[in-house]
N, CA, C and O atoms as CSV, one atom per row, in Angstrom:
chain,resi,resn,atom,element,x,y,z
A,1,MET,N,N,-168.986,-89.317,-57.584
A,1,MET,CA,C,-167.845,-89.217,-57.017
A,1,MET,C,C,-168.130,-87.465,-56.880
A,1,MET,O,O,-168.727,-86.768,-57.701
A,2,ALA,N,N,-167.352,-86.921,-55.266
A,2,ALA,CA,C,-168.452,-85.548,-54.843
A,2,ALA,C,C,-167.860,-84.329,-55.551
A,2,ALA,O,O,-166.760,-84.618,-56.024
A,3,ASN,N,N,-168.129,-83.383,-55.723
A,3,ASN,CA,C,-167.744,-82.566,-56.589
A,3,ASN,C,C,-167.563,-80.836,-55.551
A,3,ASN,O,O,-166.390,-80.512,-55.366
A,4,THR,N,N,-167.962,-80.478,-55.333
A,4,THR,CA,C,-168.204,-80.287,-54.254
A,4,THR,C,C,-167.613,-79.954,-52.838
A,4,THR,O,O,-166.931,-80.838,-52.318
A,5,LYS,N,N,-167.745,-79.120,-52.356
A,5,LYS,CA,C,-167.220,-78.795,-51.218
A,5,LYS,C,C,-168.228,-79.635,-50.152
A,5,LYS,O,O,-168.007,-80.670,-49.523
A,6,SER,N,N,-169.420,-78.773,-50.204
A,6,SER,CA,C,-170.635,-79.823,-49.475
A,6,SER,C,C,-171.213,-80.836,-49.889
A,6,SER,O,O,-172.085,-81.300,-49.154
A,7,ALA,N,N,-170.985,-81.387,-50.939
A,7,ALA,CA,C,-170.821,-82.894,-51.232
A,7,ALA,C,C,-170.194,-83.655,-50.633
A,7,ALA,O,O,-170.678,-84.577,-49.976
A,8,ILE,N,N,-168.810,-83.368,-50.768
A,8,ILE,CA,C,-167.653,-83.830,-49.530
A,8,ILE,C,C,-167.853,-84.016,-48.731
A,8,ILE,O,O,-167.586,-85.169,-48.391
A,9,LYS,N,N,-168.526,-83.051,-47.632
A,9,LYS,CA,C,-169.009,-82.832,-46.404
A,9,LYS,C,C,-170.197,-83.828,-46.056
A,9,LYS,O,O,-170.190,-84.522,-45.040
A,10,ASN,N,N,-171.092,-83.831,-46.882
A,10,ASN,CA,C,-172.699,-84.695,-47.009
A,10,ASN,C,C,-171.832,-85.714,-46.801
A,10,ASN,O,O,-171.798,-85.961,-45.596
A,11,ALA,N,N,-170.915,-86.615,-47.605
A,11,ALA,CA,C,-170.275,-87.939,-47.920
A,11,ALA,C,C,-169.757,-88.771,-46.921
A,11,ALA,O,O,-170.014,-89.952,-46.684
A,12,ARG,N,N,-168.514,-87.504,-46.021
A,12,ARG,CA,C,-168.430,-87.651,-45.184
A,12,ARG,C,C,-169.468,-87.769,-43.840
A,12,ARG,O,O,-169.402,-88.533,-42.877
A,13,LYS,N,N,-169.820,-87.388,-43.955
A,13,LYS,CA,C,-171.140,-86.996,-42.595
A,13,LYS,C,C,-171.695,-88.769,-42.852
A,13,LYS,O,O,-171.614,-89.650,-41.996
A,14,THR,N,N,-172.275,-88.942,-44.327
A,14,THR,CA,C,-173.265,-90.703,-44.159
A,14,THR,C,C,-172.930,-91.312,-44.149
A,14,THR,O,O,-173.610,-92.324,-44.322
A,15,VAL,N,N,-171.168,-91.466,-43.891
A,15,VAL,CA,C,-170.771,-92.500,-43.891
A,15,VAL,C,C,-170.176,-92.831,-42.037
A,15,VAL,O,O,-169.435,-93.793,-41.838
A,16,ARG,N,N,-170.471,-92.217,-41.240
A,16,ARG,CA,C,-170.539,-91.877,-40.079
A,16,ARG,C,C,-171.537,-92.430,-39.485
A,16,ARG,O,O,-171.519,-93.184,-38.512
A,17,LEU,N,N,-173.089,-91.745,-40.550
A,17,LEU,CA,C,-173.814,-91.939,-39.437
A,17,LEU,C,C,-174.953,-93.296,-39.994
A,17,LEU,O,O,-176.057,-93.656,-39.586
A,18,THR,N,N,-173.845,-93.899,-41.358
A,18,THR,CA,C,-173.963,-95.422,-41.606
A,18,THR,C,C,-173.320,-95.997,-40.905
A,18,THR,O,O,-173.925,-97.068,-40.925
A,19,ALA,N,N,-172.210,-96.197,-40.010
A,19,ALA,CA,C,-171.833,-96.809,-39.104
A,19,ALA,C,C,-173.096,-96.624,-38.089
A,19,ALA,O,O,-173.667,-97.700,-37.913
A,20,ARG,N,N,-173.460,-95.945,-37.643
A,20,ARG,CA,C,-173.565,-95.142,-35.956
A,20,ARG,C,C,-174.756,-95.856,-36.216
A,20,ARG,O,O,-175.045,-96.711,-35.380
A,21,ASN,N,N,-175.969,-95.619,-37.756
A,21,ASN,CA,C,-176.793,-96.509,-37.667
A,21,ASN,C,C,-177.280,-97.917,-37.908
A,21,ASN,O,O,-178.349,-98.493,-37.710
A,22,LYS,N,N,-175.691,-98.385,-38.584
A,22,LYS,CA,C,-175.785,-99.760,-38.472
A,22,LYS,C,C,-175.160,-100.787,-37.278
A,22,LYS,O,O,-175.409,-101.981,-37.109
A,23,ILE,N,N,-174.314,-99.950,-36.557
A,23,ILE,CA,C,-174.242,-100.195,-35.065
A,23,ILE,C,C,-175.409,-100.875,-33.722
A,23,ILE,O,O,-175.338,-101.687,-32.799
A,24,THR,N,N,-176.778,-99.647,-34.528
A,24,THR,CA,C,-177.624,-99.752,-33.545
A,24,THR,C,C,-178.618,-100.564,-34.306
A,24,THR,O,O,-179.600,-100.759,-33.588
A,25,LYS,N,N,-178.699,-100.920,-35.070
A,25,LYS,CA,C,-180.116,-101.824,-35.681
A,25,LYS,C,C,-179.433,-103.204,-35.049
A,25,LYS,O,O,-180.070,-103.779,-34.167
A,26,THR,N,N,-177.931,-103.847,-35.552
A,26,THR,CA,C,-177.225,-104.377,-35.318
A,26,THR,C,C,-177.747,-104.997,-33.876
A,26,THR,O,O,-178.075,-106.161,-33.647
A,27,ARG,N,N,-177.727,-103.916,-33.012
A,27,ARG,CA,C,-177.606,-104.073,-31.486
A,27,ARG,C,C,-179.042,-104.592,-30.912
A,27,ARG,O,O,-179.309,-105.389,-30.012
A,28,LEU,N,N,-180.092,-103.604,-32.040
A,28,LEU,CA,C,-181.789,-104.051,-31.905
A,28,LEU,C,C,-182.566,-105.904,-32.494
A,28,LEU,O,O,-183.545,-106.573,-32.162
A,29,LYS,N,N,-181.469,-106.051,-33.444
A,29,LYS,CA,C,-181.113,-107.210,-34.143
A,29,LYS,C,C,-181.333,-108.546,-33.184
A,29,LYS,O,O,-182.259,-109.355,-33.244
A,30,THR,N,N,-180.136,-108.527,-32.233
A,30,THR,CA,C,-179.203,-108.537,-31.758
A,30,THR,C,C,-180.712,-109.546,-29.959
A,30,THR,O,O,-181.103,-110.583,-29.425
A,31,LEU,N,N,-180.801,-107.912,-30.003
A,31,LEU,CA,C,-182.225,-108.345,-28.566
A,31,LEU,C,C,-182.942,-108.812,-28.619
A,31,LEU,O,O,-183.457,-109.545,-27.775
A,32,ARG,N,N,-183.525,-108.351,-30.527
A,32,ARG,CA,C,-185.276,-109.614,-30.830
A,32,ARG,C,C,-184.474,-110.787,-30.778
A,32,ARG,O,O,-185.346,-111.649,-30.671
A,33,LYS,N,N,-182.955,-111.625,-30.787
A,33,LYS,CA,C,-183.308,-112.775,-30.979
A,33,LYS,C,C,-183.117,-113.124,-29.826
A,33,LYS,O,O,-183.543,-114.278,-29.871
A,34,LYS,N,N,-182.633,-112.890,-28.362
A,34,LYS,CA,C,-182.363,-112.943,-27.326
A,34,LYS,C,C,-183.877,-113.416,-26.419
A,34,LYS,O,O,-184.156,-114.477,-25.860
A,35,LEU,N,N,-184.652,-112.148,-26.563
A,35,LEU,CA,C,-185.989,-111.925,-26.248
A,35,LEU,C,C,-187.056,-113.370,-26.793
A,35,LEU,O,O,-187.705,-114.148,-26.095
A,36,MET,N,N,-186.873,-113.301,-28.506
A,36,MET,CA,C,-187.350,-115.109,-28.796
A,36,MET,C,C,-187.128,-115.674,-28.147
A,36,MET,O,O,-187.957,-116.271,-27.461
A,37,THR,N,N,-185.343,-115.819,-27.982
A,37,THR,CA,C,-184.896,-117.385,-27.637
A,37,THR,C,C,-185.166,-117.272,-25.614
A,37,THR,O,O,-185.707,-118.291,-25.186
A,38,THR,N,N,-184.995,-116.704,-25.030
A,38,THR,CA,C,-185.404,-116.531,-23.660
A,38,THR,C,C,-187.101,-116.656,-23.779
A,38,THR,O,O,-187.593,-117.437,-22.964
A,39,ALA,N,N,-188.250,-115.832,-24.898
A,39,ALA,CA,C,-189.489,-116.391,-24.674
A,39,ALA,C,C,-189.859,-118.067,-24.692
A,39,ALA,O,O,-190.979,-118.504,-24.426
A,40,GLU,N,N,-189.088,-118.616,-24.934
A,40,GLU,CA,C,-189.168,-120.286,-25.322
A,40,GLU,C,C,-189.207,-120.618,-24.137
A,40,GLU,O,O,-190.138,-121.352,-23.805
A,41,GLY,N,N,-188.249,-120.206,-23.144
A,41,GLY,CA,C,-188.017,-120.714,-21.811
A,41,GLY,C,C,-189.238,-120.640,-20.848
A,41,GLY,O,O,-190.428,-120.418,-21.068
A,42,ASP,N,N,-188.694,-120.845,-19.955
A,42,ASP,CA,C,-190.302,-120.446,-18.500
A,42,ASP,C,C,-189.701,-119.901,-17.403
A,42,ASP,O,O,-190.075,-120.337,-16.314
A,43,ASP,N,N,-188.088,-118.272,-17.438
A,43,ASP,CA,C,-188.040,-118.181,-17.171
A,43,ASP,C,C,-188.902,-116.611,-16.900
A,43,ASP,O,O,-188.575,-115.720,-17.685
A,44,ALA,N,N,-189.936,-116.264,-15.869
A,44,ALA,CA,C,-190.575,-114.916,-16.180
A,44,ALA,C,C,-189.965,-114.257,-16.503
A,44,ALA,O,O,-190.051,-113.666,-17.580
A,45,ALA,N,N,-188.620,-114.052,-15.167
A,45,ALA,CA,C,-188.861,-112.521,-14.786
A,45,ALA,C,C,-187.656,-112.563,-15.922
A,45,ALA,O,O,-187.766,-111.434,-16.400
A,46,ALA,N,N,-186.616,-113.175,-16.603
A,46,ALA,CA,C,-185.717,-113.038,-17.693
A,46,ALA,C,C,-186.354,-112.367,-19.094
A,46,ALA,O,O,-185.910,-111.415,-19.736
A,47,ILE,N,N,-187.924,-113.446,-19.432
A,47,ILE,CA,C,-188.180,-112.486,-20.272
A,47,ILE,C,C,-189.197,-111.021,-20.525
A,47,ILE,O,O,-189.658,-110.309,-21.417
A,48,GLN,N,N,-189.152,-111.174,-19.126
A,48,GLN,CA,C,-189.382,-109.849,-18.793
A,48,GLN,C,C,-188.546,-108.614,-18.785
A,48,GLN,O,O,-189.019,-107.586,-19.271
A,49,SER,N,N,-187.389,-108.621,-18.296
A,49,SER,CA,C,-185.806,-108.151,-18.373
A,49,SER,C,C,-184.878,-107.893,-20.517
A,49,SER,O,O,-184.388,-107.018,-21.231
A,50,ALA,N,N,-185.160,-109.132,-20.526
A,50,ALA,CA,C,-185.210,-109.425,-22.222
A,50,ALA,C,C,-186.168,-108.190,-22.688
A,50,ALA,O,O,-185.665,-107.226,-23.265
A,51,ALA,N,N,-187.691,-108.260,-22.392
A,51,ALA,CA,C,-188.430,-107.316,-23.512
A,51,ALA,C,C,-188.307,-106.328,-22.756
A,51,ALA,O,O,-188.918,-105.737,-23.647
A,52,SER,N,N,-188.078,-105.353,-21.798
A,52,SER,CA,C,-187.938,-103.411,-20.960
A,52,SER,C,C,-186.474,-103.751,-22.113
A,52,SER,O,O,-186.526,-103.146,-23.183
A,53,ALA,N,N,-185.043,-104.831,-21.842
A,53,ALA,CA,C,-184.207,-104.248,-22.511
A,53,ALA,C,C,-184.374,-103.678,-23.953
A,53,ALA,O,O,-183.964,-102.590,-24.358
A,54,TYR,N,N,-185.115,-104.710,-24.703
A,54,TYR,CA,C,-185.791,-104.478,-26.394
A,54,TYR,C,C,-186.107,-103.360,-26.438
A,54,TYR,O,O,-185.586,-102.405,-27.013
A,55,ALA,N,N,-187.553,-103.492,-25.425
A,55,ALA,CA,C,-188.038,-101.767,-25.453
A,55,ALA,C,C,-187.530,-100.878,-25.501
A,55,ALA,O,O,-187.771,-100.012,-26.342
A,56,SER,N,N,-186.456,-100.774,-24.409
A,56,SER,CA,C,-185.651,-99.271,-24.268
A,56,SER,C,C,-184.905,-99.215,-25.249
A,56,SER,O,O,-184.425,-98.132,-25.582
A,57,ALA,N,N,-184.680,-100.176,-25.825
A,57,ALA,CA,C,-182.689,-99.968,-27.491
A,57,ALA,C,C,-184.123,-99.690,-29.240
A,57,ALA,O,O,-183.989,-99.156,-30.341
A,58,MET,N,N,-185.247,-100.376,-28.568
A,58,MET,CA,C,-186.329,-99.651,-29.543
A,58,MET,C,C,-186.611,-98.006,-29.605
A,58,MET,O,O,-186.529,-97.240,-30.566
A,59,ASP,N,N,-186.922,-97.790,-28.410
A,59,ASP,CA,C,-187.107,-96.223,-27.728
A,59,ASP,C,C,-185.873,-94.840,-28.706
A,59,ASP,O,O,-185.826,-93.723,-29.222
A,60,ARG,N,N,-185.078,-96.124,-28.354
A,60,ARG,CA,C,-183.997,-94.580,-27.680
A,60,ARG,C,C,-183.333,-94.545,-30.268
A,60,ARG,O,O,-182.905,-93.874,-31.208
A,61,ALA,N,N,-183.717,-95.575,-29.900
A,61,ALA,CA,C,-183.311,-96.027,-32.119
A,61,ALA,C,C,-184.558,-95.601,-31.839
A,61,ALA,O,O,-184.847,-95.991,-30.708
A,62,VAL,N,N,-185.910,-94.653,-32.594
A,62,VAL,CA,C,-186.836,-94.091,-32.802
A,62,VAL,C,C,-186.425,-92.701,-32.298
A,62,VAL,O,O,-186.970,-91.843,-32.993
A,63,LYS,N,N,-185.677,-92.193,-31.363
A,63,LYS,CA,C,-185.889,-90.662,-30.682
A,63,LYS,C,C,-184.265,-90.078,-31.487
A,63,LYS,O,O,-184.025,-88.872,-31.548
A,64,SER,N,N,-183.248,-91.165,-32.068
A,64,SER,CA,C,-182.725,-91.163,-32.899
A,64,SER,C,C,-182.455,-90.824,-34.469
A,64,SER,O,O,-181.519,-90.558,-35.223
A,65,GLY,N,N,-183.656,-90.977,-34.480
A,65,GLY,CA,C,-184.603,-91.271,-36.523
A,65,GLY,C,C,-183.823,-92.572,-36.235
A,65,GLY,O,O,-182.761,-92.257,-36.774
A,66,ILE,N,N,-183.635,-93.720,-35.794
A,66,ILE,CA,C,-182.470,-94.565,-36.996
A,66,ILE,C,C,-184.186,-95.548,-37.407
A,66,ILE,O,O,-184.488,-96.136,-38.445
A,67,VAL,N,N,-184.974,-95.375,-36.145
A,67,VAL,CA,C,-185.982,-96.340,-36.439
A,67,VAL,C,C,-187.367,-95.448,-36.838
A,67,VAL,O,O,-187.552,-94.373,-36.266
A,68,HIS,N,N,-188.207,-95.882,-37.719
A,68,HIS,CA,C,-189.507,-94.962,-37.099
A,68,HIS,C,C,-190.472,-95.850,-36.812
A,68,HIS,O,O,-190.707,-97.045,-36.992
A,69,LYS,N,N,-191.151,-94.542,-36.115
A,69,LYS,CA,C,-192.363,-94.897,-34.532
A,69,LYS,C,C,-192.995,-95.870,-34.759
A,69,LYS,O,O,-193.104,-96.667,-33.828
A,70,ASN,N,N,-193.512,-96.124,-35.780
A,70,ASN,CA,C,-194.560,-96.943,-35.496
A,70,ASN,C,C,-194.274,-98.850,-35.843
A,70,ASN,O,O,-194.935,-99.866,-35.628
A,71,ALA,N,N,-192.856,-98.535,-36.509
A,71,ALA,CA,C,-191.913,-100.051,-37.022
A,71,ALA,C,C,-192.148,-100.162,-35.028
A,71,ALA,O,O,-192.983,-100.886,-34.486
A,72,ALA,N,N,-191.091,-99.170,-34.241
A,72,ALA,CA,C,-190.927,-99.543,-33.573
A,72,ALA,C,C,-191.788,-99.988,-32.357
A,72,ALA,O,O,-191.596,-100.951,-31.615
A,73,SER,N,N,-193.195,-98.674,-32.314
A,73,SER,CA,C,-194.512,-99.855,-31.574
A,73,SER,C,C,-195.010,-101.354,-32.045
A,73,SER,O,O,-195.535,-102.189,-31.309
A,74,ARG,N,N,-194.708,-101.497,-33.507
A,74,ARG,CA,C,-195.550,-103.235,-33.753
A,74,ARG,C,C,-194.720,-103.969,-32.599
A,74,ARG,O,O,-195.004,-104.680,-31.635
A,75,ALA,N,N,-193.002,-103.200,-33.443
A,75,ALA,CA,C,-192.107,-104.647,-32.699
A,75,ALA,C,C,-192.377,-104.762,-31.395
A,75,ALA,O,O,-192.397,-105.883,-30.886
A,76,LYS,N,N,-192.699,-103.299,-30.435
A,76,LYS,CA,C,-192.363,-103.586,-28.927
A,76,LYS,C,C,-194.329,-104.008,-28.331
A,76,LYS,O,O,-194.937,-104.115,-27.266
A,77,ALA,N,N,-194.486,-104.064,-29.102
A,77,ALA,CA,C,-196.474,-104.814,-28.807
A,77,ALA,C,C,-196.156,-106.202,-29.350
A,77,ALA,O,O,-197.102,-106.943,-29.082
A,78,SER,N,N,-195.109,-106.895,-30.067
A,78,SER,CA,C,-194.990,-108.222,-30.680
A,78,SER,C,C,-194.458,-108.712,-28.716
A,78,SER,O,O,-194.978,-109.339,-27.793
A,79,GLY,N,N,-192.902,-107.797,-29.004
A,79,GLY,CA,C,-192.409,-108.785,-27.224
A,79,GLY,C,C,-193.296,-108.530,-26.138
A,79,GLY,O,O,-192.922,-109.113,-25.121
A,80,ALA,N,N,-194.240,-107.928,-26.007
A,80,ALA,CA,C,-195.215,-107.638,-25.296
A,80,ALA,C,C,-195.927,-108.496,-24.829
A,80,ALA,O,O,-196.100,-108.764,-23.641
A,81,LYS,N,N,-196.501,-109.103,-25.994
A,81,LYS,CA,C,-197.515,-110.475,-26.507
A,81,LYS,C,C,-196.343,-112.087,-26.086
A,81,LYS,O,O,-196.973,-113.024,-25.596
A,82,LYS,N,N,-195.121,-112.269,-26.241
A,82,LYS,CA,C,-194.659,-112.859,-25.697
A,82,LYS,C,C,-194.285,-112.766,-24.712
A,82,LYS,O,O,-194.020,-113.849,-24.191
A,83,VAL,N,N,-194.047,-111.612,-23.917
A,83,VAL,CA,C,-194.119,-111.738,-22.276
A,83,VAL,C,C,-195.724,-111.404,-21.155
A,83,VAL,O,O,-195.615,-111.440,-19.929
A,84,ALA,N,N,-197.145,-111.092,-21.871
A,84,ALA,CA,C,-198.108,-111.811,-21.069
A,84,ALA,C,C,-198.248,-113.415,-21.913
A,84,ALA,O,O,-199.116,-114.140,-21.427
A,85,ALA,N,N,-197.683,-113.837,-22.786
A,85,ALA,CA,C,-197.381,-115.134,-23.238
A,85,ALA,C,C,-197.447,-116.627,-21.993
A,85,ALA,O,O,-197.927,-117.751,-21.849
A,86,LYS,N,N,-196.659,-115.693,-21.392
A,86,LYS,CA,C,-195.730,-116.835,-20.019
A,86,LYS,C,C,-196.030,-115.667,-18.767
A,86,LYS,O,O,-195.639,-115.879,-17.619
């Protein structure tokens, strides 16, 4: 349990930021699943748009510090491979 004023404030901040991070990471997982599902189909335009949405969301997550830039780069490269395969 937090005892000092600053520790109490930091505990409140941690709760808020954890909720924000969870929302963003859940969204990224959803977009990744959508990309992988779409990549199994034949519609090249849908695959391209799903990959674009995933890459954009990943870039925003990196910008806000939720995902490491190298992890995002790896994930985007994986999505680009799916697009190039079709």
